[in-house]
N, C-alpha and C positions, 0 to 999 in steps of 0.2 A: 623453638625449643630443641629440635633435633640437632641443629647446627651447633647450639651451645654445648650439648653433650659431646658431640664429635670433636669439638675443638679443645677439650680438656687436655692439660699437660700432665706429665707425671708428678710434677710439684703440686698441682691442684688436686690430683687424686690423693696424694699424701695428706694434704691439708683437709680433705674431706673425710679422712679417717682410715684410708687403705694403708695400713702400716707394713704389711708384709711385702717385701720387695718383689718376690716372684709373682704375687697377685697383681701388683701394679704393672709389672712387665707384661703379664698375660692380658690385662685390661688394655694397656696401651697398644699392644699388637692388634687386638680386636678392634679398637677404636680406629686405628690407622686403616685396617682393611675395610671397615664400614665407611669411613670417610672417602676412600677411593671409590668404593661401590656407589656411594651417594653422588659423588662428583661425576662419575661416568654416566649415571642415569640422568642427572641434571643436564649434562652437555648433550646427551642424545635427544632429550626432549626439546632442548633449544634448537638443535639442528633440524629436527623434524618440523617444528612450528615456525621457525624464523623465515625461511626463504619463500615468501609469497610471490616474489618476482619470477621464480622458477615455474611456479604453477601458471602464471599468466603467459609466460613464453611458450609453455606447452599448449595452452589453449589456442594461442595465435598460430602455432605451428599446425595444429589439427585443422583449424579453419582454413588455412592456406592450402592444405592437402585436399580438403573436401571441395574447395571452390574450383579446382582444376578440371 
């Protein structure tokens, strides 16, 4: 649902009944900022959770250090 709202175009806002051009412009600016914020947070979450191989390599590095 959130992504649906964030992907609205100015034409869609107008068809939803936002008739005032300055209101649509303000809403589009806010939607663009929110979309960017949402995308940054989403990519940050993916970068934190994705690289499980990094964790394994760190574990192996620690094991080799402790076995010396």
